[in-house]
VMD Tcl script that draws the C-alpha trace (Angstrom):
set ca {
  {-1.24 21.59 11.77}
  {0.52 19.52 9.10}
  {-2.13 16.78 9.17}
  {-4.96 19.35 9.01}
  {-3.31 21.00 6.00}
  {-2.89 17.63 4.28}
  {-6.58 16.86 4.90}
  {-7.60 20.15 3.27}
  {-5.31 19.52 0.31}
  {-6.55 15.99 -0.33}
  {-10.17 17.17 0.02}
  {-9.58 19.88 -2.58}
  {-7.95 17.35 -4.94}
  {-10.78 14.82 -4.57}
  {-13.37 17.56 -5.18}
  {-11.57 18.71 -8.33}
  {-11.32 15.14 -9.58}
  {-14.93 14.24 -8.83}
  {-16.28 17.43 -10.37}
  {-14.20 16.90 -13.52}
  {-14.60 13.15 -13.94}
  {-17.92 12.13 -12.35}
  {-19.86 15.39 -12.55}
  {-22.16 14.84 -9.54}
  {-25.20 17.08 -9.20}
  {-23.89 18.36 -5.86}
  {-21.01 17.51 -3.56}
  {-19.09 14.29 -4.17}
  {-20.22 11.02 -5.72}
  {-20.36 8.00 -3.36}
  {-17.03 6.58 -4.59}
  {-15.19 9.87 -4.03}
  {-16.87 10.34 -0.64}
  {-15.57 6.90 0.36}
  {-12.07 7.68 -0.92}
  {-11.92 11.01 0.92}
  {-13.08 9.44 4.19}
  {-10.45 6.71 3.78}
  {-7.70 9.25 3.05}
  {-8.64 11.31 6.10}
  {-8.63 8.20 8.29}
  {-5.16 7.27 7.01}
  {-3.89 10.79 7.72}
  {-5.29 10.70 11.26}
  {-3.51 7.43 11.91}
  {-0.22 8.34 10.23}
  {2.61 6.92 12.32}
  {4.81 9.94 11.55}
  {2.22 12.48 12.67}
  {3.21 16.11 12.22}
  {6.67 15.06 10.96}
  {5.30 13.31 7.90}
  {6.34 13.99 4.35}
  {3.91 13.66 1.43}
  {2.48 10.17 1.08}
  {4.25 9.61 -2.25}
  {7.63 9.95 -0.50}
  {6.69 7.96 2.58}
  {8.58 4.70 3.25}
  {5.39 3.15 4.72}
  {2.45 2.76 2.34}
  {-0.55 2.52 4.61}
  {-3.19 2.61 1.84}
  {-4.77 -0.63 0.64}
  {-3.64 -1.32 -2.94}
  {-7.06 -0.53 -4.45}
  {-7.35 2.76 -2.58}
  {-3.77 3.65 -3.42}
  {-4.55 3.22 -7.13}
  {-7.57 5.47 -6.76}
  {-5.74 8.23 -4.88}
  {-2.87 8.15 -7.40}
  {-5.43 8.63 -10.19}
  {-6.96 11.56 -8.30}
  {-3.54 13.15 -7.72}
  {-2.53 12.79 -11.36}
  {-5.70 14.49 -12.50}
  {-6.00 17.15 -9.80}
  {-2.33 17.96 -9.18}
  {-1.74 20.18 -12.22}
  {-5.17 21.80 -11.82}
  {-4.44 22.67 -8.19}
  {-1.86 25.22 -9.37}
  {-4.69 27.18 -10.98}
  {-7.55 26.54 -8.54}
  {-5.66 26.40 -5.20}
  {-2.16 27.75 -5.93}
  {-1.07 28.23 -2.32}
  {-2.10 24.72 -1.28}
  {-0.41 23.26 -4.36}
  {2.85 25.08 -3.70}
  {2.84 24.06 -0.03}
  {2.22 20.45 -1.05}
  {5.10 20.58 -3.54}
  {7.41 22.07 -0.92}
  {6.35 19.45 1.64}
  {7.09 16.76 -0.93}
  {10.66 17.95 -1.19}
  {11.26 17.58 2.53}
  {12.69 14.47 4.09}
  {10.69 12.95 6.93}
  {12.00 14.09 10.29}
  {12.49 11.35 12.86}
}
mol new
graphics top color blue
foreach p $ca { graphics top sphere $p radius 0.5 }
foreach p [lrange $ca 0 end-1] q [lrange $ca 1 end] { graphics top cylinder $p $q radius 0.2 }
display resetview
């Protein structure tokens, strides 16, 4: 359930970012589609599984440096906007970020 919720949250953030920055005619631009697929793959393979914290608080950074830069840019742009567009998802994400990873 935790991984599925994280996937939905990151998808909403990437969509907000792409719509605001790249303005595709429909859906996501190719770069954002690639980033979202990569983020979902990383979530599926997370070594902490359902006990994970948010990626920013994780002791293991599984993103390649270039993709990490891109997702940080997306989060910086979309994070504040999520409170308006998807308030429940944003609050859950903030609460999850305050939790320590359970081992």
